[in-house]
ChimeraX commands (.cxc) that place a marker at each C-alpha (Angstrom):
marker #1 position 118.38,29.33,90.44 radius 0.5
marker #1 position 116.96,28.27,93.75 radius 0.5
marker #1 position 116.25,24.69,94.68 radius 0.5
marker #1 position 112.68,23.52,95.19 radius 0.5
marker #1 position 113.25,23.26,98.93 radius 0.5
marker #1 position 114.55,26.86,99.05 radius 0.5
marker #1 position 111.57,28.24,97.15 radius 0.5
marker #1 position 109.15,26.09,99.23 radius 0.5
marker #1 position 110.43,27.43,102.56 radius 0.5
marker #1 position 110.68,31.08,101.28 radius 0.5
marker #1 position 107.02,30.85,100.10 radius 0.5
marker #1 position 106.05,29.25,103.48 radius 0.5
marker #1 position 107.71,32.20,105.31 radius 0.5
marker #1 position 106.05,34.74,102.93 radius 0.5
marker #1 position 102.58,33.28,103.44 radius 0.5
marker #1 position 103.01,32.84,107.19 radius 0.5
marker #1 position 103.90,36.52,107.55 radius 0.5
marker #1 position 101.22,37.48,105.13 radius 0.5
marker #1 position 98.63,35.57,107.18 radius 0.5
marker #1 position 99.80,37.34,110.31 radius 0.5
marker #1 position 99.37,40.73,108.69 radius 0.5
marker #1 position 96.03,39.80,107.04 radius 0.5
marker #1 position 94.53,38.51,110.31 radius 0.5
marker #1 position 95.68,41.48,112.27 radius 0.5
marker #1 position 94.22,43.82,109.72 radius 0.5
marker #1 position 90.87,41.98,109.52 radius 0.5
marker #1 position 90.47,41.93,113.24 radius 0.5
marker #1 position 90.89,45.74,113.27 radius 0.5
marker #1 position 88.64,46.33,110.20 radius 0.5
marker #1 position 85.89,44.18,111.53 radius 0.5
marker #1 position 85.90,45.83,114.93 radius 0.5
marker #1 position 84.12,49.17,114.56 radius 0.5
marker #1 position 85.38,50.35,117.92 radius 0.5
marker #1 position 89.05,49.68,117.21 radius 0.5
marker #1 position 91.41,52.63,117.37 radius 0.5
marker #1 position 95.20,52.95,117.63 radius 0.5
marker #1 position 94.71,55.63,120.22 radius 0.5
marker #1 position 95.76,53.51,123.20 radius 0.5
marker #1 position 98.79,52.07,121.41 radius 0.5
marker #1 position 99.91,55.51,120.30 radius 0.5
marker #1 position 99.52,57.00,123.82 radius 0.5
marker #1 position 101.44,54.04,125.36 radius 0.5
marker #1 position 104.46,54.89,123.17 radius 0.5
marker #1 position 107.76,55.47,124.95 radius 0.5
marker #1 position 111.22,56.22,123.77 radius 0.5
marker #1 position 112.73,59.09,121.79 radius 0.5
marker #1 position 109.98,59.29,119.23 radius 0.5
marker #1 position 107.09,59.11,121.68 radius 0.5
marker #1 position 106.21,62.82,121.20 radius 0.5
marker #1 position 105.57,62.17,117.51 radius 0.5
marker #1 position 103.22,59.25,118.30 radius 0.5
marker #1 position 101.48,61.15,121.10 radius 0.5
marker #1 position 100.92,64.00,118.60 radius 0.5
marker #1 position 99.36,61.62,116.16 radius 0.5
marker #1 position 96.96,60.48,118.86 radius 0.5
marker #1 position 96.11,63.99,119.94 radius 0.5
marker #1 position 94.79,65.13,116.50 radius 0.5
marker #1 position 91.52,63.42,115.62 radius 0.5
marker #1 position 92.05,63.91,111.81 radius 0.5
marker #1 position 95.55,62.41,111.98 radius 0.5
marker #1 position 94.33,59.60,114.32 radius 0.5
marker #1 position 91.55,58.73,111.84 radius 0.5
marker #1 position 94.11,58.57,109.00 radius 0.5
marker #1 position 96.55,56.49,111.06 radius 0.5
marker #1 position 93.72,54.08,111.93 radius 0.5
marker #1 position 92.62,53.69,108.34 radius 0.5
marker #1 position 96.20,53.28,107.03 radius 0.5
marker #1 position 96.99,50.77,109.71 radius 0.5
marker #1 position 93.87,48.66,109.15 radius 0.5
marker #1 position 93.89,48.55,105.46 radius 0.5
marker #1 position 97.69,48.56,105.18 radius 0.5
marker #1 position 97.78,45.36,107.18 radius 0.5
marker #1 position 95.00,43.81,105.11 radius 0.5
marker #1 position 96.59,44.70,101.77 radius 0.5
marker #1 position 100.14,43.79,102.74 radius 0.5
marker #1 position 98.85,40.49,104.02 radius 0.5
marker #1 position 96.95,39.79,100.81 radius 0.5
marker #1 position 99.88,40.69,98.75 radius 0.5
marker #1 position 102.21,38.37,100.63 radius 0.5
marker #1 position 99.66,35.49,100.81 radius 0.5
marker #1 position 98.76,35.73,97.08 radius 0.5
marker #1 position 102.26,36.50,95.96 radius 0.5
marker #1 position 100.98,39.66,94.32 radius 0.5
marker #1 position 103.20,42.78,94.19 radius 0.5
marker #1 position 105.38,40.93,96.76 radius 0.5
marker #1 position 108.24,43.45,96.56 radius 0.5
marker #1 position 105.78,46.38,97.37 radius 0.5
marker #1 position 104.14,44.29,100.07 radius 0.5
marker #1 position 107.41,43.34,101.74 radius 0.5
marker #1 position 108.81,46.92,101.78 radius 0.5
marker #1 position 105.36,48.31,102.98 radius 0.5
marker #1 position 105.33,45.69,105.70 radius 0.5
marker #1 position 108.85,46.67,106.76 radius 0.5
marker #1 position 107.72,50.34,106.92 radius 0.5
marker #1 position 104.72,49.52,109.13 radius 0.5
marker #1 position 106.81,47.25,111.36 radius 0.5
marker #1 position 109.44,50.04,111.70 radius 0.5
marker #1 position 106.72,52.39,113.00 radius 0.5
marker #1 position 105.60,49.69,115.49 radius 0.5
marker #1 position 109.15,49.15,116.67 radius 0.5
marker #1 position 109.94,52.86,117.01 radius 0.5
marker #1 position 106.75,53.48,118.98 radius 0.5
marker #1 position 107.45,50.66,121.35 radius 0.5
marker #1 position 111.18,50.06,121.40 radius 0.5
marker #1 position 112.26,47.08,123.53 radius 0.5
marker #1 position 114.86,48.88,125.67 radius 0.5
marker #1 position 115.88,48.45,129.31 radius 0.5
marker #1 position 113.88,50.63,131.67 radius 0.5
marker #1 position 110.88,51.14,129.38 radius 0.5
marker #1 position 107.65,49.52,130.66 radius 0.5
marker #1 position 104.45,49.63,128.68 radius 0.5
marker #1 position 100.81,49.52,129.93 radius 0.5
marker #1 position 99.97,47.03,127.14 radius 0.5
marker #1 position 100.79,43.45,128.10 radius 0.5
marker #1 position 103.76,41.73,126.44 radius 0.5
marker #1 position 104.43,38.06,125.86 radius 0.5
marker #1 position 107.90,38.14,127.38 radius 0.5
marker #1 position 110.97,40.22,128.16 radius 0.5
marker #1 position 112.94,41.65,125.24 radius 0.5
marker #1 position 116.00,43.67,124.78 radius 0.5
marker #1 position 116.56,45.35,121.41 radius 0.5
marker #1 position 115.48,42.21,119.43 radius 0.5
marker #1 position 111.74,41.52,119.67 radius 0.5
marker #1 position 109.27,39.72,117.46 radius 0.5
marker #1 position 108.53,42.90,115.57 radius 0.5
marker #1 position 112.22,43.25,114.71 radius 0.5
marker #1 position 112.50,39.57,113.74 radius 0.5
marker #1 position 109.50,39.91,111.36 radius 0.5
marker #1 position 111.08,43.06,109.88 radius 0.5
marker #1 position 114.26,41.11,109.19 radius 0.5
marker #1 position 112.36,38.22,107.66 radius 0.5
marker #1 position 110.49,40.66,105.29 radius 0.5
marker #1 position 113.88,42.16,104.42 radius 0.5
marker #1 position 115.14,38.77,103.40 radius 0.5
marker #1 position 111.98,37.99,101.47 radius 0.5
marker #1 position 112.26,41.27,99.59 radius 0.5
marker #1 position 115.49,39.96,98.03 radius 0.5
marker #1 position 113.86,36.78,96.78 radius 0.5
marker #1 position 111.09,37.16,94.17 radius 0.5
marker #1 position 109.03,34.15,95.36 radius 0.5
marker #1 position 105.83,35.61,93.94 radius 0.5
marker #1 position 107.29,35.10,90.48 radius 0.5
marker #1 position 107.73,31.40,91.18 radius 0.5
marker #1 position 104.61,30.74,93.30 radius 0.5
marker #1 position 102.12,33.61,93.22 radius 0.5
marker #1 position 100.25,36.11,91.19 radius 0.5
marker #1 position 103.43,38.04,90.33 radius 0.5
marker #1 position 104.17,35.10,87.93 radius 0.5
marker #1 position 101.27,36.43,85.81 radius 0.5
marker #1 position 101.56,40.15,86.60 radius 0.5
marker #1 position 105.20,40.37,85.51 radius 0.5
marker #1 position 105.23,37.84,82.70 radius 0.5
marker #1 position 108.05,38.56,80.26 radius 0.5
marker link #1:1,2 radius 0.2
marker link #1:2,3 radius 0.2
marker link #1:3,4 radius 0.2
marker link #1:4,5 radius 0.2
marker link #1:5,6 radius 0.2
marker link #1:6,7 radius 0.2
marker link #1:7,8 radius 0.2
marker link #1:8,9 radius 0.2
marker link #1:9,10 radius 0.2
marker link #1:10,11 radius 0.2
marker link #1:11,12 radius 0.2
marker link #1:12,13 radius 0.2
marker link #1:13,14 radius 0.2
marker link #1:14,15 radius 0.2
marker link #1:15,16 radius 0.2
marker link #1:16,17 radius 0.2
marker link #1:17,18 radius 0.2
marker link #1:18,19 radius 0.2
marker link #1:19,20 radius 0.2
marker link #1:20,21 radius 0.2
marker link #1:21,22 radius 0.2
marker link #1:22,23 radius 0.2
marker link #1:23,24 radius 0.2
marker link #1:24,25 radius 0.2
marker link #1:25,26 radius 0.2
marker link #1:26,27 radius 0.2
marker link #1:27,28 radius 0.2
marker link #1:28,29 radius 0.2
marker link #1:29,30 radius 0.2
marker link #1:30,31 radius 0.2
marker link #1:31,32 radius 0.2
marker link #1:32,33 radius 0.2
marker link #1:33,34 radius 0.2
marker link #1:34,35 radius 0.2
marker link #1:35,36 radius 0.2
marker link #1:36,37 radius 0.2
marker link #1:37,38 radius 0.2
marker link #1:38,39 radius 0.2
marker link #1:39,40 radius 0.2
marker link #1:40,41 radius 0.2
marker link #1:41,42 radius 0.2
marker link #1:42,43 radius 0.2
marker link #1:43,44 radius 0.2
marker link #1:44,45 radius 0.2
marker link #1:45,46 radius 0.2
marker link #1:46,47 radius 0.2
marker link #1:47,48 radius 0.2
marker link #1:48,49 radius 0.2
marker link #1:49,50 radius 0.2
marker link #1:50,51 radius 0.2
marker link #1:51,52 radius 0.2
marker link #1:52,53 radius 0.2
marker link #1:53,54 radius 0.2
marker link #1:54,55 radius 0.2
marker link #1:55,56 radius 0.2
marker link #1:56,57 radius 0.2
marker link #1:57,58 radius 0.2
marker link #1:58,59 radius 0.2
marker link #1:59,60 radius 0.2
marker link #1:60,61 radius 0.2
marker link #1:61,62 radius 0.2
marker link #1:62,63 radius 0.2
marker link #1:63,64 radius 0.2
marker link #1:64,65 radius 0.2
marker link #1:65,66 radius 0.2
marker link #1:66,67 radius 0.2
marker link #1:67,68 radius 0.2
marker link #1:68,69 radius 0.2
marker link #1:69,70 radius 0.2
marker link #1:70,71 radius 0.2
marker link #1:71,72 radius 0.2
marker link #1:72,73 radius 0.2
marker link #1:73,74 radius 0.2
marker link #1:74,75 radius 0.2
marker link #1:75,76 radius 0.2
marker link #1:76,77 radius 0.2
marker link #1:77,78 radius 0.2
marker link #1:78,79 radius 0.2
marker link #1:79,80 radius 0.2
marker link #1:80,81 radius 0.2
marker link #1:81,82 radius 0.2
marker link #1:82,83 radius 0.2
marker link #1:83,84 radius 0.2
marker link #1:84,85 radius 0.2
marker link #1:85,86 radius 0.2
marker link #1:86,87 radius 0.2
marker link #1:87,88 radius 0.2
marker link #1:88,89 radius 0.2
marker link #1:89,90 radius 0.2
marker link #1:90,91 radius 0.2
marker link #1:91,92 radius 0.2
marker link #1:92,93 radius 0.2
marker link #1:93,94 radius 0.2
marker link #1:94,95 radius 0.2
marker link #1:95,96 radius 0.2
marker link #1:96,97 radius 0.2
marker link #1:97,98 radius 0.2
marker link #1:98,99 radius 0.2
marker link #1:99,100 radius 0.2
marker link #1:100,101 radius 0.2
marker link #1:101,102 radius 0.2
marker link #1:102,103 radius 0.2
marker link #1:103,104 radius 0.2
marker link #1:104,105 radius 0.2
marker link #1:105,106 radius 0.2
marker link #1:106,107 radius 0.2
marker link #1:107,108 radius 0.2
marker link #1:108,109 radius 0.2
marker link #1:109,110 radius 0.2
marker link #1:110,111 radius 0.2
marker link #1:111,112 radius 0.2
marker link #1:112,113 radius 0.2
marker link #1:113,114 radius 0.2
marker link #1:114,115 radius 0.2
marker link #1:115,116 radius 0.2
marker link #1:116,117 radius 0.2
marker link #1:117,118 radius 0.2
marker link #1:118,119 radius 0.2
marker link #1:119,120 radius 0.2
marker link #1:120,121 radius 0.2
marker link #1:121,122 radius 0.2
marker link #1:122,123 radius 0.2
marker link #1:123,124 radius 0.2
marker link #1:124,125 radius 0.2
marker link #1:125,126 radius 0.2
marker link #1:126,127 radius 0.2
marker link #1:127,128 radius 0.2
marker link #1:128,129 radius 0.2
marker link #1:129,130 radius 0.2
marker link #1:130,131 radius 0.2
marker link #1:131,132 radius 0.2
marker link #1:132,133 radius 0.2
marker link #1:133,134 radius 0.2
marker link #1:134,135 radius 0.2
marker link #1:135,136 radius 0.2
marker link #1:136,137 radius 0.2
marker link #1:137,138 radius 0.2
marker link #1:138,139 radius 0.2
marker link #1:139,140 radius 0.2
marker link #1:140,141 radius 0.2
marker link #1:141,142 radius 0.2
marker link #1:142,143 radius 0.2
marker link #1:143,144 radius 0.2
marker link #1:144,145 radius 0.2
marker link #1:145,146 radius 0.2
marker link #1:146,147 radius 0.2
marker link #1:147,148 radius 0.2
marker link #1:148,149 radius 0.2
marker link #1:149,150 radius 0.2
marker link #1:150,151 radius 0.2
marker link #1:151,152 radius 0.2
marker link #1:152,153 radius 0.2
view
């Protein structure tokens, strides 16, 4: 079993990441003019043609916007509430992988969107991805969260 301190810090990490996802999602949902168009068009790297194609097709763009907005909200809620935490962590990792691949932090790549610093390979998206990977291995929602009730044996 885990100690109380281990569970506490894992739950704090889960809730903090959940809050970040939830807030980012709500900001997008509550802004009727928000679109991922600019972000997708700013993509560079070996997968940029895929992201540019997503932005070029209005139907695909609308789907990407919807999935991004509500994916962030639902992943955030799952992590904050400890509900379906394994699904939330892996879904969050998938979304972060798309973010990382669309804007890889490699030498010689400059983006129009402002950044908070200079990164090389490891950036805050990658770190949050790794933290979610660690959280996926620890069922904290079964200790402190709604998973305790959802998956009662």
